[in-house]
OpenMM code with the backbone's topology and positions (N, CA, C; nanometers):
from openmm import Vec3, app, unit

residues = "PRO SER PRO LYS ARG LYS VAL TYR ALA THR LYS ASP VAL GLU ASN ALA TRP LEU ASP GLY PHE TRP ARG ARG GLY VAL PRO CYS LEU SER TYR ALA SER SER SER VAL PHE MET THR LEU ALA GLN LYS TYR VAL VAL VAL GLN ALA PRO GLU VAL LYS SER ILE PHE LEU PHE PHE GLN ASN ALA ALA ALA LEU LEU MET PHE ILE PRO SER SER LEU GLY TRP LEU SER ARG PHE HIS ILE GLN PRO TYR GLN PHE TRP ASN SER THR LEU ALA LEU GLU VAL LEU PRO LEU GLY VAL THR TYR SER ILE MET LEU TRP THR SER ASN VAL ALA LEU SER LEU LEU THR VAL PRO MET VAL SER VAL LEU LYS ASN LEU GLY PRO ILE ALA ILE THR LEU VAL GLU SER TYR THR ASP ASN ALA PRO LEU SER SER GLU VAL LEU ALA SER MET LEU MET LEU MET LEU GLY ARG TYR LEU SER ALA GLN MET".split()
positions = [
    Vec3(-3.8925, 2.5689, 1.0411),
    Vec3(-3.9135, 2.4465, 0.9655),
    Vec3(-4.0005, 2.3494, 1.0431),
    Vec3(-4.0709, 2.2705, 0.9711),
    Vec3(-4.1606, 2.1737, 1.0344),
    Vec3(-4.0786, 2.0572, 1.0912),
    Vec3(-4.1350, 1.9899, 1.1917),
    Vec3(-4.0638, 1.8744, 1.2490),
    Vec3(-4.0373, 1.7651, 1.1457),
    Vec3(-4.1285, 1.7525, 1.0474),
    Vec3(-4.1099, 1.6514, 0.9441),
    Vec3(-3.9843, 1.6815, 0.8613),
    Vec3(-3.9609, 1.8102, 0.8302),
    Vec3(-3.8433, 1.8492, 0.7516),
    Vec3(-3.7146, 1.8214, 0.8293),
    Vec3(-3.7158, 1.8389, 0.9622),
    Vec3(-3.5977, 1.8102, 1.0439),
    Vec3(-3.5595, 1.6626, 1.0340),
    Vec3(-3.6599, 1.5750, 1.0326),
    Vec3(-3.6338, 1.4315, 1.0219),
    Vec3(-3.5662, 1.4011, 0.8887),
    Vec3(-3.6166, 1.4618, 0.7798),
    Vec3(-3.5553, 1.4393, 0.6494),
    Vec3(-3.4130, 1.4926, 0.6446),
    Vec3(-3.3894, 1.6088, 0.7046),
    Vec3(-3.2547, 1.6665, 0.7049),
    Vec3(-3.1588, 1.5758, 0.7812),
    Vec3(-3.2038, 1.5209, 0.8933),
    Vec3(-3.1201, 1.4309, 0.9706),
    Vec3(-3.0897, 1.3048, 0.8904),
    Vec3(-3.1914, 1.2504, 0.8221),
    Vec3(-3.1690, 1.1305, 0.7395),
    Vec3(-3.0744, 1.1612, 0.6245),
    Vec3(-3.0850, 1.2827, 0.5660),
    Vec3(-2.9930, 1.3199, 0.4586),
    Vec3(-2.8495, 1.3226, 0.5085),
    Vec3(-2.8280, 1.3752, 0.6287),
    Vec3(-2.6935, 1.3795, 0.6867),
    Vec3(-2.6438, 1.2378, 0.7129),
    Vec3(-2.7311, 1.1534, 0.7681),
    Vec3(-2.6922, 1.0142, 0.7938),
    Vec3(-2.6587, 0.9421, 0.6637),
    Vec3(-2.7408, 0.9623, 0.5613),
    Vec3(-2.7149, 0.8985, 0.4322),
    Vec3(-2.5841, 0.9478, 0.3709),
    Vec3(-2.5567, 1.0766, 0.3821),
    Vec3(-2.4317, 1.1308, 0.3286),
    Vec3(-2.3122, 1.0720, 0.4036),
    Vec3(-2.3258, 1.0567, 0.5360),
    Vec3(-2.2159, 1.0000, 0.6134),
    Vec3(-2.1922, 0.8543, 0.5726),
    Vec3(-2.3004, 0.7769, 0.5627),
    Vec3(-2.2877, 0.6368, 0.5223),
    Vec3(-2.2300, 0.6240, 0.3820),
    Vec3(-2.2753, 0.7093, 0.2912),
    Vec3(-2.2231, 0.7059, 0.1550),
    Vec3(-2.0731, 0.7366, 0.1545),
    Vec3(-2.0343, 0.8384, 0.2315),
    Vec3(-1.8923, 0.8727, 0.2413),
    Vec3(-1.8108, 0.7611, 0.3029),
    Vec3(-1.8683, 0.6949, 0.4053),
    Vec3(-1.7985, 0.5841, 0.4689),
    Vec3(-1.7781, 0.4695, 0.3708),
    Vec3(-1.8815, 0.4346, 0.2950),
    Vec3(-1.8702, 0.3250, 0.1991),
    Vec3(-1.7760, 0.3585, 0.0860),
    Vec3(-1.7728, 0.4844, 0.0438),
    Vec3(-1.6874, 0.5237, -0.0685),
    Vec3(-1.5424, 0.5481, -0.0272),
    Vec3(-1.5214, 0.5916, 0.0967),
    Vec3(-1.3857, 0.6269, 0.1398),
    Vec3(-1.3353, 0.5393, 0.2541),
    Vec3(-1.4180, 0.5196, 0.3545),
    Vec3(-1.3748, 0.4469, 0.4730),
    Vec3(-1.3490, 0.2992, 0.4480),
    Vec3(-1.4416, 0.2337, 0.3814),
    Vec3(-1.4266, 0.0898, 0.3569),
    Vec3(-1.3038, 0.0601, 0.2704),
    Vec3(-1.2817, 0.1334, 0.1594),
    Vec3(-1.1583, 0.1048, 0.0836),
    Vec3(-1.0311, 0.1279, 0.1652),
    Vec3(-1.0287, 0.2337, 0.2466),
    Vec3(-0.9093, 0.2587, 0.3281),
    Vec3(-0.8881, 0.1481, 0.4309),
    Vec3(-0.9957, 0.1065, 0.4963),
    Vec3(-0.9841, -0.0021, 0.5942),
    Vec3(-0.9462, -0.1337, 0.5269),
    Vec3(-0.9994, -0.1581, 0.4083),
    Vec3(-0.9645, -0.2799, 0.3348),
    Vec3(-0.8170, -0.2802, 0.2972),
    Vec3(-0.7683, -0.1662, 0.2491),
    Vec3(-0.6270, -0.1569, 0.2129),
    Vec3(-0.5388, -0.1785, 0.3351),
    Vec3(-0.5741, -0.1136, 0.4463),
    Vec3(-0.4929, -0.1265, 0.5674),
    Vec3(-0.4933, -0.2703, 0.6183),
    Vec3(-0.6100, -0.3335, 0.6195),
    Vec3(-0.6159, -0.4711, 0.6698),
    Vec3(-0.5441, -0.5677, 0.5760),
    Vec3(-0.5534, -0.5452, 0.4452),
    Vec3(-0.4818, -0.6349, 0.3536),
    Vec3(-0.3313, -0.6153, 0.3669),
    Vec3(-0.2877, -0.4921, 0.3928),
    Vec3(-0.1453, -0.4668, 0.4127),
    Vec3(-0.0951, -0.5393, 0.5380),
    Vec3(-0.1725, -0.5319, 0.6444),
    Vec3(-0.1353, -0.6014, 0.7683),
    Vec3(-0.1340, -0.7523, 0.7440),
    Vec3(-0.2371, -0.8038, 0.6773),
    Vec3(-0.2441, -0.9472, 0.6497),
    Vec3(-0.1248, -0.9932, 0.5662),
    Vec3(-0.0904, -0.9158, 0.4627),
    Vec3(0.0216, -0.9550, 0.3770),
    Vec3(0.1527, -0.9545, 0.4550),
    Vec3(0.1727, -0.8572, 0.5425),
    Vec3(0.2956, -0.8536, 0.6227),
    Vec3(0.3013, -0.9736, 0.7161),
    Vec3(0.1889, -1.0047, 0.7816),
    Vec3(0.1874, -1.1202, 0.8719),
    Vec3(0.2051, -1.2511, 0.7952),
    Vec3(0.1441, -1.2619, 0.6780),
    Vec3(0.1613, -1.3829, 0.5968),
    Vec3(0.3056, -1.3968, 0.5512),
    Vec3(0.3657, -1.2846, 0.5130),
    Vec3(0.5055, -1.2880, 0.4703),
    Vec3(0.5954, -1.3289, 0.5871),
    Vec3(0.5672, -1.2759, 0.7057),
    Vec3(0.6463, -1.3127, 0.8240),
    Vec3(0.6324, -1.4623, 0.8520),
    Vec3(0.5112, -1.5154, 0.8412),
    Vec3(0.4889, -1.6576, 0.8650),
    Vec3(0.5702, -1.7424, 0.7667),
    Vec3(0.5658, -1.7065, 0.6390),
    Vec3(0.6382, -1.7835, 0.5375),
    Vec3(0.7879, -1.7757, 0.5618),
    Vec3(0.8383, -1.6567, 0.5943),
    Vec3(0.9820, -1.6388, 0.6141),
    Vec3(1.0312, -1.7196, 0.7333),
    Vec3(0.9508, -1.7224, 0.8401),
    Vec3(0.9933, -1.7927, 0.9607),
    Vec3(0.9688, -1.9432, 0.9496),
    Vec3(0.8525, -1.9822, 0.8992),
    Vec3(0.8153, -2.1232, 0.8981),
    Vec3(0.8708, -2.2006, 0.7791),
    Vec3(0.8897, -2.1337, 0.6668),
    Vec3(0.9358, -2.2027, 0.5455),
    Vec3(1.0368, -2.1157, 0.4721),
    Vec3(1.1564, -2.1012, 0.5282),
    Vec3(1.2534, -2.0110, 0.4660),
    Vec3(1.2968, -2.0534, 0.3256),
    Vec3(1.2753, -2.1780, 0.2911),
    Vec3(1.3173, -2.2228, 0.1583),
    Vec3(1.2236, -2.1739, 0.0483),
    Vec3(1.1073, -2.1188, 0.0825),
    Vec3(1.0130, -2.0717, -0.0203),
    Vec3(1.0005, -1.9196, -0.0215),
    Vec3(1.1044, -1.8489, 0.0189),
    Vec3(1.0996, -1.7030, 0.0185),
    Vec3(1.0730, -1.6476, -0.1205),
    Vec3(1.1202, -1.7157, -0.2207),
    Vec3(1.1031, -1.6663, -0.3574),
    Vec3(0.9613, -1.6876, -0.4097),
    Vec3(0.8754, -1.7497, -0.3312),
    Vec3(0.7385, -1.7738, -0.3763),
    Vec3(0.6657, -1.6421, -0.4026),
    Vec3(0.7032, -1.5354, -0.3303),
    Vec3(0.6390, -1.4054, -0.3517),
    Vec3(0.6689, -1.3533, -0.4918),
    Vec3(0.7923, -1.3706, -0.5373),
    Vec3(0.8262, -1.3288, -0.6736),
    Vec3(0.7501, -1.4127, -0.7755),
    Vec3(0.7342, -1.5413, -0.7469),
    Vec3(0.6590, -1.6275, -0.8374),
    Vec3(0.5147, -1.5792, -0.8502),
    Vec3(0.4498, -1.5489, -0.7368),
    Vec3(0.3106, -1.5038, -0.7415),
    Vec3(0.2971, -1.3715, -0.8147),
    Vec3(0.3937, -1.2810, -0.7957),
    Vec3(0.3874, -1.1533, -0.8663),
    Vec3(0.3952, -1.1754, -1.0168),
    Vec3(0.4892, -1.2573, -1.0603),
    Vec3(0.5039, -1.2827, -1.2036),
    Vec3(0.3857, -1.3608, -1.2599),
    Vec3(0.3342, -1.4566, -1.1842),
    Vec3(0.2176, -1.5323, -1.2294),
    Vec3(0.0965, -1.4413, -1.2435),
    Vec3(0.0786, -1.3507, -1.1483),
    Vec3(-0.0340, -1.2567, -1.1563),
    Vec3(-0.0205, -1.1664, -1.2786),
    Vec3(0.1010, -1.1211, -1.3063),
    Vec3(0.1216, -1.0355, -1.4237),
    Vec3(0.0901, -1.1116, -1.5519),
    Vec3(0.1325, -1.2379, -1.5594),
    Vec3(0.1025, -1.3175, -1.6791),
    Vec3(-0.0462, -1.3473, -1.6907),
    Vec3(-0.1115, -1.3747, -1.5776),
    Vec3(-0.2551, -1.4009, -1.5809),
    Vec3(-0.3348, -1.2758, -1.6185),
    Vec3(-0.2802, -1.1587, -1.5892),
    Vec3(-0.3477, -1.0334, -1.6252),
    Vec3(-0.3396, -1.0083, -1.7754),
    Vec3(-0.2461, -1.0723, -1.8428),
    Vec3(-0.2288, -1.0487, -1.9860),
    Vec3(-0.3541, -1.0856, -2.0653),
    Vec3(-0.4124, -1.2001, -2.0364),
    Vec3(-0.5271, -1.2477, -2.1150),
    Vec3(-0.6476, -1.1550, -2.1007),
    Vec3(-0.6951, -1.1260, -1.9773),
    Vec3(-0.8103, -1.0358, -1.9695),
    Vec3(-0.7780, -0.8942, -2.0180),
    Vec3(-0.6529, -0.8528, -2.0003),
    Vec3(-0.6142, -0.7200, -2.0483),
    Vec3(-0.6172, -0.7141, -2.2000),
    Vec3(-0.5628, -0.8162, -2.2648),
    Vec3(-0.5588, -0.8161, -2.4111),
    Vec3(-0.6988, -0.8282, -2.4716),
    Vec3(-0.7927, -0.8867, -2.3973),
    Vec3(-0.9303, -0.8969, -2.4448),
    Vec3(-1.0130, -0.7726, -2.4108),
    Vec3(-0.9526, -0.6778, -2.3362),
    Vec3(-1.0216, -0.5541, -2.3018),
    Vec3(-1.1140, -0.5649, -2.1816),
    Vec3(-1.1089, -0.6771, -2.1096),
    Vec3(-1.1973, -0.6961, -1.9961),
    Vec3(-1.1632, -0.6056, -1.8780),
    Vec3(-1.0408, -0.5535, -1.8738),
    Vec3(-0.9978, -0.4713, -1.7608),
    Vec3(-1.0030, -0.3220, -1.7911),
    Vec3(-1.0606, -0.2844, -1.9031),
    Vec3(-1.0624, -0.1433, -1.9401),
    Vec3(-1.1447, -0.0599, -1.8426),
    Vec3(-1.2445, -0.1171, -1.7797),
    Vec3(-1.3227, -0.0402, -1.6823),
    Vec3(-1.2413, -0.0068, -1.5585),
    Vec3(-1.1311, -0.0767, -1.5360),
    Vec3(-1.0404, -0.0467, -1.4250),
    Vec3(-0.9219, 0.0381, -1.4715),
    Vec3(-0.9306, 0.0904, -1.5921),
    Vec3(-0.8269, 0.1750, -1.6531),
    Vec3(-0.6957, 0.0995, -1.6716),
    Vec3(-0.7053, -0.0314, -1.6946),
    Vec3(-0.5878, -0.1128, -1.7275),
    Vec3(-0.5910, -0.1342, -1.8777),
    Vec3(-0.4960, -0.0764, -1.9448),
    Vec3(-0.4925, -0.0805, -2.0903),
    Vec3(-0.4313, -0.2112, -2.1392),
    Vec3(-0.4764, -0.2586, -2.2557),
    Vec3(-0.4143, -0.3794, -2.3121),
    Vec3(-0.2661, -0.3548, -2.3423),
    Vec3(-0.1862, -0.4581, -2.3249),
    Vec3(-0.0446, -0.4460, -2.3562),
    Vec3(-0.0009, -0.5651, -2.4400),
    Vec3(0.1077, -0.5416, -2.5113),
    Vec3(0.1605, -0.6466, -2.5973),
    Vec3(0.2266, -0.7535, -2.5112),
    Vec3(0.2323, -0.8741, -2.5648),
    Vec3(0.2964, -0.9810, -2.4890),
    Vec3(0.4455, -0.9533, -2.4710),
    Vec3(0.5119, -0.9057, -2.5750),
    Vec3(0.6535, -0.8729, -2.5611),
    Vec3(0.6847, -0.7482, -2.6416),
    Vec3(0.7410, -0.6513, -2.5727),
    Vec3(0.7837, -0.5269, -2.6331),
    Vec3(0.9208, -0.4965, -2.5730),
    Vec3(1.0265, -0.5166, -2.6502),
    Vec3(1.1626, -0.5044, -2.5969),
    Vec3(1.1905, -0.3665, -2.5402),
    Vec3(1.1423, -0.2632, -2.6064),
    Vec3(1.1660, -0.1268, -2.5576),
    Vec3(1.1007, -0.1074, -2.4215),
    Vec3(0.9757, -0.1487, -2.4107),
    Vec3(0.9049, -0.1357, -2.2833),
    Vec3(0.9689, -0.2229, -2.1761),
    Vec3(1.0112, -0.3424, -2.2135),
    Vec3(1.0758, -0.4318, -2.1164),
    Vec3(1.2024, -0.3688, -2.0600),
    Vec3(1.2801, -0.3039, -2.1432),
    Vec3(1.4019, -0.2381, -2.0951),
    Vec3(1.3693, -0.1158, -2.0094),
    Vec3(1.2577, -0.0497, -2.0403),
    Vec3(1.2198, 0.0669, -1.9605),
    Vec3(1.1761, 0.0271, -1.8201),
    Vec3(1.1070, -0.0859, -1.8061),
    Vec3(1.0581, -0.1273, -1.6743),
    Vec3(1.1534, -0.2216, -1.6023),
    Vec3(1.2632, -0.2589, -1.6674),
    Vec3(1.3601, -0.3484, -1.6041),
    Vec3(1.4119, -0.2936, -1.4703),
    Vec3(1.4515, -0.1651, -1.4619),
    Vec3(1.4975, -0.1157, -1.3315),
    Vec3(1.3906, -0.1258, -1.2230),
    Vec3(1.2655, -0.1045, -1.2601),
    Vec3(1.1567, -0.1163, -1.1633),
    Vec3(1.1441, -0.2601, -1.1150),
    Vec3(1.1496, -0.3555, -1.2055),
    Vec3(1.1403, -0.4959, -1.1674),
    Vec3(1.2568, -0.5402, -1.0807),
    Vec3(1.3760, -0.4938, -1.1156),
    Vec3(1.4945, -0.5309, -1.0372),
    Vec3(1.4857, -0.4716, -0.8969),
    Vec3(1.4503, -0.3426, -0.8868),
    Vec3(1.4427, -0.2800, -0.7538),
    Vec3(1.3286, -0.3400, -0.6724),
    Vec3(1.2180, -0.3779, -0.7379),
    Vec3(1.1090, -0.4423, -0.6651),
    Vec3(1.1541, -0.5786, -0.6114),
    Vec3(1.2266, -0.6531, -0.6920),
    Vec3(1.2764, -0.7837, -0.6469),
    Vec3(1.3730, -0.7672, -0.5301),
    Vec3(1.4583, -0.6670, -0.5379),
    Vec3(1.5515, -0.6405, -0.4269),
    Vec3(1.4746, -0.6010, -0.3012),
    Vec3(1.3712, -0.5167, -0.3190),
    Vec3(1.2904, -0.4753, -0.2043),
    Vec3(1.2219, -0.5959, -0.1401),
    Vec3(1.1685, -0.6850, -0.2221),
    Vec3(1.1014, -0.8032, -0.1702),
    Vec3(1.1993, -0.8934, -0.0967),
    Vec3(1.3167, -0.9115, -0.1523),
    Vec3(1.4182, -0.9955, -0.0875),
    Vec3(1.4618, -0.9340, 0.0453),
    Vec3(1.4899, -0.8024, 0.0461),
    Vec3(1.5336, -0.7380, 0.1706),
    Vec3(1.4229, -0.7364, 0.2750),
    Vec3(1.2963, -0.7264, 0.2313),
    Vec3(1.1884, -0.7317, 0.3309),
    Vec3(1.1786, -0.8712, 0.3915),
    Vec3(1.2041, -0.9745, 0.3131),
    Vec3(1.2074, -1.1102, 0.3677),
    Vec3(1.3190, -1.1252, 0.4693),
    Vec3(1.4353, -1.0697, 0.4374),
    Vec3(1.5482, -1.0760, 0.5317),
    Vec3(1.5136, -0.9995, 0.6587),
    Vec3(1.4548, -0.8792, 0.6440),
    Vec3(1.4187, -0.7996, 0.7613),
    Vec3(1.3163, -0.8729, 0.8474),
    Vec3(1.2159, -0.9346, 0.7843),
    Vec3(1.1150, -1.0064, 0.8619),
    Vec3(1.1714, -1.1293, 0.9298),
    Vec3(1.2757, -1.1879, 0.8732),
    Vec3(1.3349, -1.3043, 0.9395),
    Vec3(1.4203, -1.2635, 1.0595),
    Vec3(1.4637, -1.1385, 1.0618),
    Vec3(1.5502, -1.0914, 1.1705),
    Vec3(1.4785, -1.0083, 1.2761),
    Vec3(1.3706, -0.9378, 1.2366),
    Vec3(1.3042, -0.8428, 1.3258),
    Vec3(1.1590, -0.8815, 1.3496),
    Vec3(1.0983, -0.8171, 1.4486),
    Vec3(0.9557, -0.8366, 1.4722),
    Vec3(0.8768, -0.7545, 1.3703),
    Vec3(0.7504, -0.7915, 1.3507),
    Vec3(0.6652, -0.7209, 1.2551),
    Vec3(0.6503, -0.5726, 1.2919),
    Vec3(0.6264, -0.5356, 1.4201),
    Vec3(0.6173, -0.3924, 1.4508),
    Vec3(0.7462, -0.3156, 1.4201),
    Vec3(0.8600, -0.3794, 1.4409),
    Vec3(0.9859, -0.3100, 1.4107),
    Vec3(1.0025, -0.2912, 1.2605),
    Vec3(0.9597, -0.3880, 1.1813),
    Vec3(0.9624, -0.3734, 1.0359),
    Vec3(0.8693, -0.2597, 0.9944),
    Vec3(0.7552, -0.2477, 1.0631),
    Vec3(0.6630, -0.1370, 1.0340),
    Vec3(0.7267, -0.0029, 1.0633),
    Vec3(0.8049, 0.0051, 1.1694),
    Vec3(0.8770, 0.1289, 1.1995),
    Vec3(0.9694, 0.1643, 1.0832),
    Vec3(1.0419, 0.0658, 1.0355),
    Vec3(1.1340, 0.0905, 0.9249),
    Vec3(1.0604, 0.1257, 0.7963),
    Vec3(0.9448, 0.0616, 0.7724),
    Vec3(0.8659, 0.0934, 0.6535),
    Vec3(0.8173, 0.2381, 0.6563),
    Vec3(0.7899, 0.2907, 0.7745),
    Vec3(0.7417, 0.4286, 0.7857),
    Vec3(0.8513, 0.5305, 0.7579),
    Vec3(0.9750, 0.4895, 0.7610),
    Vec3(1.0828, 0.5830, 0.7301),
    Vec3(1.0784, 0.6270, 0.5838),
    Vec3(1.0312, 0.5397, 0.4962),
    Vec3(1.0238, 0.5720, 0.3528),
    Vec3(0.9371, 0.6926, 0.3232),
    Vec3(0.8081, 0.6903, 0.3608),
    Vec3(0.7238, 0.8071, 0.3338),
    Vec3(0.7716, 0.9339, 0.4042),
    Vec3(0.8300, 0.9181, 0.5219),
    Vec3(0.8806, 1.0361, 0.5918),
    Vec3(1.0001, 1.0942, 0.5165),
    Vec3(1.0894, 1.0081, 0.4705),
    Vec3(1.2039, 1.0559, 0.3925),
    Vec3(1.1567, 1.1220, 0.2626),
    Vec3(1.0581, 1.0621, 0.1965),
    Vec3(1.0057, 1.1205, 0.0731),
    Vec3(0.9455, 1.2578, 0.1001),
    Vec3(0.8707, 1.2711, 0.2096),
    Vec3(0.8108, 1.3997, 0.2451),
    Vec3(0.9184, 1.5046, 0.2701),
    Vec3(1.0236, 1.4669, 0.3418),
    Vec3(1.1310, 1.5616, 0.3712),
    Vec3(1.2071, 1.6021, 0.2453),
    Vec3(1.2380, 1.5067, 0.1590),
    Vec3(1.3095, 1.5372, 0.0341),
    Vec3(1.2230, 1.6235, -0.0569),
    Vec3(1.0949, 1.5907, -0.0655),
    Vec3(1.0039, 1.6696, -0.1498),
    Vec3(0.9923, 1.8121, -0.0971),
    Vec3(0.9865, 1.8268, 0.0331),
    Vec3(0.9804, 1.9605, 0.0918),
    Vec3(1.1067, 2.0395, 0.0588),
    Vec3(1.2209, 1.9710, 0.0644),
    Vec3(1.3479, 2.0375, 0.0344),
    Vec3(1.3581, 2.0745, -0.1132),
    Vec3(1.3235, 1.9811, -0.2016),
    Vec3(1.3370, 2.0087, -0.3450),
    Vec3(1.2351, 2.1103, -0.3944),
    Vec3(1.1151, 2.1118, -0.3355),
    Vec3(1.0131, 2.2089, -0.3747),
    Vec3(1.0303, 2.3411, -0.3025),
    Vec3(1.1259, 2.3460, -0.2099),
    Vec3(1.1518, 2.4660, -0.1303),
    Vec3(1.0241, 2.5116, -0.0593),
    Vec3(0.9503, 2.4130, -0.0078),
    Vec3(0.8254, 2.4397, 0.0638),
    Vec3(0.8405, 2.3890, 0.2068),
    Vec3(0.8317, 2.4772, 0.3035),
    Vec3(0.8471, 2.4318, 0.4423),
    Vec3(0.7302, 2.3438, 0.4853),
    Vec3(0.7606, 2.2498, 0.5730),
    Vec3(0.6559, 2.1626, 0.6260),
    Vec3(0.5840, 2.2336, 0.7396),
    Vec3(0.4535, 2.2154, 0.7441),
    Vec3(0.3763, 2.2763, 0.8522),
    Vec3(0.4036, 2.2026, 0.9820),
    Vec3(0.3727, 2.2681, 1.0911),
    Vec3(0.3947, 2.2045, 1.2214),
    Vec3(0.3026, 2.0833, 1.2370),
    Vec3(0.1852, 2.0865, 1.1721),
    Vec3(0.0946, 1.9718, 1.1788),
    Vec3(0.1551, 1.8494, 1.1093),
    Vec3(0.2190, 1.8718, 0.9934),
    Vec3(0.2812, 1.7603, 0.9212),
    Vec3(0.3977, 1.7044, 1.0020),
    Vec3(0.4788, 1.7921, 1.0578),
    Vec3(0.5914, 1.7462, 1.1399),
    Vec3(0.5425, 1.6697, 1.2624),
    Vec3(0.4369, 1.7203, 1.3276),
    Vec3(0.3817, 1.6514, 1.4441),
    Vec3(0.3238, 1.5160, 1.4030),
    Vec3(0.2593, 1.5105, 1.2876),
    Vec3(0.2040, 1.3846, 1.2384),
    Vec3(0.3139, 1.2825, 1.2136),
    Vec3(0.4221, 1.3252, 1.1501),
    Vec3(0.5334, 1.2329, 1.1238),
    Vec3(0.5955, 1.1863, 1.2546),
    Vec3(0.6094, 1.2758, 1.3499),
    Vec3(0.6670, 1.2393, 1.4794),
    Vec3(0.5767, 1.1391, 1.5519),
    Vec3(0.4456, 1.1647, 1.5521),
    Vec3(0.3535, 1.0723, 1.6185),
    Vec3(0.3496, 0.9372, 1.5486),
    Vec3(0.3598, 0.9383, 1.4176),
    Vec3(0.3619, 0.8129, 1.3416),
    Vec3(0.4803, 0.7277, 1.3842),
    Vec3(0.5966, 0.7869, 1.3882),
    Vec3(0.7161, 0.7114, 1.4255),
    Vec3(0.7128, 0.6722, 1.5732),
    Vec3(0.6664, 0.7619, 1.6582),
    Vec3(0.6600, 0.7312, 1.8010),
    Vec3(0.5622, 0.6173, 1.8274),
    Vec3(0.4456, 0.6206, 1.7618),
    Vec3(0.3473, 0.5140, 1.7797),
    Vec3(0.4004, 0.3795, 1.7337),
    Vec3(0.4659, 0.3775, 1.6192),
    Vec3(0.5224, 0.2515, 1.5699),
    Vec3(0.6347, 0.2026, 1.6609),
    Vec3(0.7158, 0.2961, 1.7104),
    Vec3(0.8254, 0.2571, 1.7982),
    Vec3(0.7704, 0.1976, 1.9276),
    Vec3(0.6684, 0.2621, 1.9838),
    Vec3(0.6087, 0.2109, 2.1084),
    Vec3(0.5452, 0.0737, 2.0868),
    Vec3(0.4799, 0.0551, 1.9724),
    Vec3(0.4193, -0.0756, 1.9457),
    Vec3(0.5266, -0.1837, 1.9261),
    Vec3(0.6420, -0.1436, 1.8755),
    Vec3(0.7514, -0.2397, 1.8584),
    Vec3(0.8122, -0.2800, 1.9916),
    Vec3(0.7990, -0.1944, 2.0928),
    Vec3(0.8569, -0.2237, 2.2245),
    Vec3(0.7665, -0.3134, 2.3088),
    Vec3(0.6408, -0.3262, 2.2703),
    Vec3(0.5461, -0.4046, 2.3520),
    Vec3(0.5473, -0.5500, 2.3156),
] * unit.nanometer
topology = app.Topology()
chain = topology.addChain("A")
for resn in residues:
    res = topology.addResidue(resn, chain)
    for name in ("N", "CA", "C"):
        topology.addAtom(name, app.Element.getBySymbol(name[0]), res)
């Protein structure tokens, strides 16, 4: 191949890497940083203003109500958010357990953040996906690979070590 073709091939590889980074890396980093920011903000509110712990529930409900208008007008269809009725008793009863368990989770996370450090709360948060992986492996009768087990062990060990520092 000519030297000119090598330059184009290298640029194609660089462009593919950049495209992959923008499509996959940036959203993952954004999600991770927003998760960290939300945990730190929640810790700040719980410690500095314990009387406003319920503000998180208020924001969740306000956001859901604010989503009603653009959803009902079809503005969110490009994000695959379908329009919904303002009140549907059957649907409300179906999602009631989800709302109740979410509220309990939010309240218990506030209590945990008021008692523990943020890294220790992260250790506890990591127990959820690990438990789900173990239960799913058991119910599907599919053994976990040594790589998955090592990954779960390193995840917990890393969080535990960060909680000790």
